[in-house]
C-alpha positions in Angstrom: -6.6 12.0 28.6 -10.1 10.9 28.7 -10.5 7.0 27.3 -13.5 4.3 27.5 -12.0 0.8 27.5 -14.2 -2.1 26.5 -13.0 -5.9 26.0 -15.4 -8.1 23.7 -16.3 -11.4 24.2 -13.8 -12.7 21.5 -11.0 -10.6 23.3 -10.9 -7.8 21.3 -9.7 -4.7 23.4 -11.4 -1.1 22.0 -10.3 2.2 23.3 -12.2 5.5 22.6 -10.9 8.5 22.9 -13.8 10.9 22.0 -12.7 14.6 21.0 -15.1 16.6 19.7 -13.5 19.3 18.7 -11.4 17.1 16.6 -13.0 17.3 13.1 -12.0 13.8 12.3 -11.1 10.5 13.5 -8.2 8.3 13.8 -8.1 4.6 13.5 -5.2 2.1 14.7 -5.0 -1.5 15.5 -2.2 -3.1 17.2 -1.1 -6.8 17.0 1.0 -8.3 19.7 3.3 -10.2 16.9 6.7 -8.5 15.8 10.0 -10.0 15.0 11.1 -10.6 18.5 7.9 -13.6 17.9 9.9 -15.4 15.1 10.4 -18.7 15.0 13.4 -21.2 13.7 12.8 -20.1 9.7 10.6 -17.4 10.3 12.5 -13.9 10.8 11.3 -11.0 9.1 8.1 -12.2 8.6 6.1 -9.9 10.7 7.3 -7.4 8.7 6.3 -9.5 5.7 3.0 -9.8 6.8 2.7 -6.0 7.1 3.1 -5.6 3.7 0.8 -8.7 2.6 -1.7 -7.1 5.0 -2.1 -4.0 2.5 -3.4 -6.7 -0.3 -7.1 -7.4 -1.3 -9.1 -8.9 0.8 -12.8 -11.5 0.1 -14.4 -7.8 0.3 -12.3 -5.9 -1.8 -11.3 -6.3 -5.4 -8.5 -3.6 -5.0 -4.9 -3.3 -2.4 -6.3 -2.1 0.8 -3.6 1.0 -0.3 -6.0 1.9 -3.2 -8.8 1.8 -1.2 -7.9 4.6 1.4 -6.6 6.9 -1.3 -9.9 6.4 -2.9 -11.7 7.4 0.5 -9.3 10.3 1.0 -7.6 9.1 4.3 -4.6 10.5 5.2 -2.0 9.6 7.1 -2.4 5.8 6.6 0.5 3.5 6.8 1.8 0.1 8.9 4.9 -0.7 10.7 6.3 -3.4 12.5 8.1 -2.5 15.9 10.5 -4.5 17.8 6.9 -5.5 20.1 4.0 -5.0 17.9 3.0 -4.6 14.7 0.6 -1.1 13.8 -1.7 -0.4 10.9 -3.6 3.3 11.2 -5.3 5.7 9.1 -6.7 9.1 9.8 -10.1 10.2 7.8 -13.2 12.5 8.2 -15.2 11.2 11.1 -18.1 10.3 8.4 -15.8 7.6 7.7 -15.0 5.7 10.5 -17.8 2.9 10.1 -15.8 2.4 6.6 -12.6 1.8 8.8 -13.4 -0.3 11.0 -14.8 -2.5 8.1 -11.6 -2.7 6.9 -10.1 -3.4 9.7 -12.2 -6.3 10.2 -11.5 -7.2 6.9 -7.8 -7.4 7.2 -8.5 -9.2 10.4 -10.7 -12.1 9.1 -10.6 -12.1 5.5 -7.6 -11.5 4.1 -5.6 -15.2 4.1 -7.8 -16.6 1.7 -7.2 -15.0 -0.8 -3.7 -14.3 -1.2 -1.8 -15.3 -4.2 1.4 -15.7 -5.0 1.8 -12.5 -6.8 0.8 -11.1 -3.7 3.8 -13.2 -1.7 6.1 -11.7 -4.4 5.1 -8.1 -4.4 5.2 -7.5 -0.6 8.7 -9.5 -0.8 10.3 -7.4 -3.4 8.9 -4.2 -1.2 10.3 -5.3 1.7 13.7 -5.8 0.4 13.5 -2.6 -1.5 12.8 -1.0 1.8 15.8 -2.6 3.3 17.9 -1.3 0.4 16.9 2.3 1.0 17.1 1.9 5.0 20.7 0.5 4.4 21.5 4.3 3.3 20.3 6.0 6.3 22.6 6.6 8.6 20.5 7.1 12.0 19.3 3.3 10.7 22.7 1.9 10.0 23.6 3.5 13.8 20.9 1.5 15.5 21.3 -1.7 13.7 25.3 -1.5 15.0 24.4 -0.6 18.5 21.6 -3.6 18.7 24.4 -6.1 17.8 26.9 -4.7 19.8 24.4 -3.9 23.3 22.7 -7.5 23.4 23.8 -10.9 23.3 23.2 -13.0 20.1 19.6 -14.6 20.3 18.0 -11.6 22.6 14.8 -10.2 20.6 16.2 -6.7 20.5 19.5 -8.1 19.2 19.2 -7.5 15.6 17.8 -5.2 12.9 17.2 -6.9 9.6 14.1 -6.1 8.3 15.1 -8.3 5.0 16.7 -11.5 6.3 17.1 -14.7 4.0 13.7 -16.1 5.6 11.5 -13.5 4.2 12.9 -14.2 0.5 12.3 -17.9 1.5 8.7 -17.5 2.7 5.8 -19.6 1.0 2.2 -18.5 0.5 1.3 -21.7 2.9 3.8 -20.1 5.8 2.1 -16.7 5.3 -1.5 -18.0 6.2 -0.2 -20.3 9.1 1.1 -16.5 10.4 -1.9 -14.8 9.6 -4.0 -17.5 11.5 -2.1 -17.6 14.5 -1.0 -13.9 15.3 -3.9 -11.9 13.5 -7.2 -13.1 15.9 -9.1 -10.3 18.4 -7.6 -11.6 21.2 -4.4 -10.6 20.0 -5.3 -7.3 18.8 -6.0 -3.7 20.5 -8.1 -1.1 18.2 -7.8 2.4 19.4 -10.5 4.9 17.8 -9.4 8.6 18.8 -11.3 11.4 17.4 -14.8 13.5 16.7 -17.1 10.1 17.8 -19.6 8.9 20.1 -18.2 6.3 22.5 -21.5 4.3 22.6 -22.0 4.6 18.7 -18.4 3.5 18.4 -18.6 0.6 20.9 -22.0 -1.0 18.6 -20.2 -0.7 15.5 -17.2 -2.5 16.7 -19.6 -4.6 18.1 -21.1 -5.5 14.7 -17.9 -5.2 12.6 -15.6 -7.7 14.4 -18.3 -9.8 17.1 -18.3 -12.5 15.2 -14.7 -12.9 14.7 -13.2 -16.0 16.4 -11.2 -15.0 19.0 -8.1 -16.9 18.9 -5.3 -17.2 21.3 -3.3 -14.0 23.1 0.1 -13.7 23.4 1.6 -14.8 26.8 2.8 -11.9 28.9 6.4 -11.0 28.2 9.2 -10.7 31.5 11.9 -8.5 31.5 15.1 -9.3 29.3 17.2 -6.4 30.3 20.4 -7.9 29.0 22.2 -5.4 31.5 25.6 -5.1 31.1 29.0 -5.1 33.7 32.2 -3.3 33.1 32.4 -0.9 30.5 32.8 -1.9 27.2 34.5 -0.1 24.3 34.5 -0.7 20.7 35.4 1.4 17.4 33.5 0.7 14.6 34.3 1.8 10.9 33.1 3.2 7.8 29.4 3.3 9.0 28.8 7.2 9.5 30.4 9.9 7.5 31.3 11.9 10.6 33.1 10.7 13.7 30.4 10.1 16.1 30.6 8.4 20.0 27.6 6.9 21.1 27.4 5.4 24.7 24.6 3.2 25.8 23.4 1.6 29.1 20.8 -1.1 28.9 18.1 -0.5 31.3 14.1 -1.3 32.1 11.7 -0.9 30.0 8.7 1.4 28.3 6.7 2.7 31.5 8.3 1.6 34.3 9.4 3.9 37.6 13.0 3.5 36.7 13.0 4.6 32.9 10.8 7.7 33.8 13.5 8.6 36.4 16.4 7.7 34.4 14.9 9.9 31.2 15.3 12.7 33.4 18.8 11.9 34.7 20.5 11.4 31.5 18.9 14.7 30.1 20.8 16.3 33.2 23.8 14.8 32.1 24.1 15.3 28.8 23.4 19.2 29.0 26.3 18.8 31.4 28.4 17.2 29.1 27.3 19.5 26.1 28.4 22.5 27.9 32.0 21.0 28.7 32.0 19.3 25.2 31.1 22.4 23.7 33.2 24.8 25.3 36.1 23.0 24.6 35.7 22.7 21.0 35.6 18.7 21.5 32.0 18.0 20.0 29.9 19.4 17.3 26.4 18.4 18.9 25.8 16.3 22.2 22.3 14.9 22.2 20.6 12.3 24.5 17.9 9.6 24.1 15.8 6.7 25.6 14.4 3.8 23.2 11.8 2.1 25.5 10.6 -1.0 24.4 8.9 -4.1 26.6 11.7 -6.2 27.4 13.7 -3.3 28.4 15.0 0.0 27.0 18.2 1.7 26.4 19.6 5.3 27.5 22.2 7.0 25.6 24.1 9.9 24.6 25.0 10.5 21.0 27.8 12.9 20.4 29.6 14.3 16.9 33.2 14.8 17.5 35.2 17.4 16.0 37.5 14.5 14.9 38.5 11.1 15.2 41.1 12.1 17.8 38.8 13.8 20.4 36.5 10.3 20.6 38.7 8.9 23.8 38.7 12.6 25.3 34.9 12.9 24.7 34.0 9.6 26.4 36.4 10.9 29.8 34.0 13.8 30.0 31.1 11.9 29.8 32.2 9.3 32.1 33.3 12.4 34.2 29.8 13.4 34.2 28.3 10.6 35.2 30.2 9.8 38.2 29.5 13.2 39.5 25.7 13.0 38.5 25.7 9.3 40.5 27.4 11.2 43.2 25.8 14.3 43.7 22.5 14.0 41.7 20.8 17.2 40.4 20.4 20.4 41.4 16.3 21.8 41.8 17.1 24.0 38.6 18.3 21.0 36.7 15.7 19.0 37.9 13.1 21.5 37.0 14.1 21.8 33.7 14.8 18.1 33.3 10.4 17.7 33.9 10.1 20.5 31.4 11.7 18.5 28.5 10.5 15.3 29.4 6.8 17.0 29.6 7.0 18.8 26.6 8.2 15.7 24.7 5.0 14.0 25.4 2.9 17.2 25.1 4.2 16.7 21.4 2.4 13.6 20.7 -0.3 14.2 22.8 -0.9 17.1 20.2 -2.4 14.6 17.3 -5.1 11.9 17.4 -2.3 9.5 16.3 0.0 10.3 19.2 -3.0 10.0 21.6 -4.2 6.5 20.1 -0.3 5.3 20.0 0.2 5.9 24.0 -3.4 4.7 24.7 -2.3 1.6 22.8 0.8 1.2 23.9 0.0 1.5 27.4 -3.0 -1.4 26.9 -0.7 -3.5 25.0 2.6 -3.4 27.3 0.7 -3.5 30.7 -3.1 -3.6 30.2 -3.4 0.3 31.0 -4.1 2.7 28.4 -3.7 5.6 31.2 0.1 4.4 31.8 1.0 8.1 30.3 -0.9 9.5 33.1 1.2 7.9 35.4 4.4 8.6 33.8 3.5 12.2 33.9 2.8 12.0 37.7 5.7 10.2 38.4 7.9 12.7 36.4 5.9 15.6 38.6 6.6 14.3 42.1 10.0 12.7 41.6 12.7 14.0 43.8 16.5 14.5 43.5 17.2 11.7 45.2 15.1 9.2 42.7 17.0 10.6 40.0 20.3 10.2 41.5 19.5 6.9 42.8 18.6 5.2 39.5 21.6 6.6 37.5 23.7 4.9 40.6 21.7 1.8 39.8 21.8 1.8 36.1 24.4 4.2 34.6 27.2 3.7 37.1 28.4 0.8 35.6 27.6 -1.6 32.3 28.2 1.2 30.0 28.5 0.3 25.8 31.4 2.7 24.3 30.8 2.7 20.7 33.3 5.1 18.8 32.3 5.4 15.0 34.9 6.6 12.9 34.6 7.3 9.1 37.5 4.9 8.3 40.3 3.6 9.5 42.8 6.0 11.3 46.2 5.3 12.8 
């Protein structure tokens, strides 16, 4: 994935991916600020400001939402992840300078015109979003998983997008948050699509060059919160169907261990799936990796045939983990796991937005937009022993076994 990387004197990092066949352009701005940066009394402020950042600006007499709709942008939105906040939009390539102007407005010309009405509107939007997401089974599953697999106080220990601090936030606090975090030195801008690299650089320098740089966030150190032993917990009334989730806390995105574990858990889940479905213990078996900056999680999710089968299902998975730790994958299993790993990345690389995300995250977390290339090379070159060794190190101990049952059972 070709790209050019530039750093403006004020600290803004620009990454440009040129694709003449795209026919459009995708602009994505990353800010190194998220819930993990919340101080006392500031929980949820990163998400609140994500909503505030669609208000009017000094140069825009309507909301950002209305403006993006007016210029026929598509796929425009924002989200607050555990490690960063990102704003993005796709439009015709001729609209590039307009999108850059808009992001410069958001970065440097928004706080001064925010009103109490903007704050109340955004607080209400956050509350409605929280109410809606609270009804989504996968979100409920994630909330309970984080609360039980990370210790209190860990940056990833909770997923609450509308904590009480959001409702108590003042306009002065919102402006201070903006002035601290929404600065060029704390941002990465990715432009991908039918563009000319030199022209993009010149346009970005013109739009952003005069904005004061600010102070970048310090580099983060891993905080994996690794488990020991096997912890088991039964959780009632969260999901409609009986469900088993087994989780291990592991190294974060882009690390060799994470790449090797993605291959290992793919093989382990496939072995467990064959047994569980054949014995009619389970209806569905999936595996996943949640990879973040401070640490990741590897997990197996199983929808059980009935609540009474949960213990037997956990036993099967534990047996397959132990077998894999002992013998590793066969050559055929490793090749299949590689194919699955590559296909998932290929799906992301199939769109301009996916390319922009991978380039931006590589820069944010490692100062290396090409991190995805290193990950693909590792997967291609990995040996069966590499994968077995990673499983022995990270999956042989420290599992969190979470049983979700619809209601109390005898």
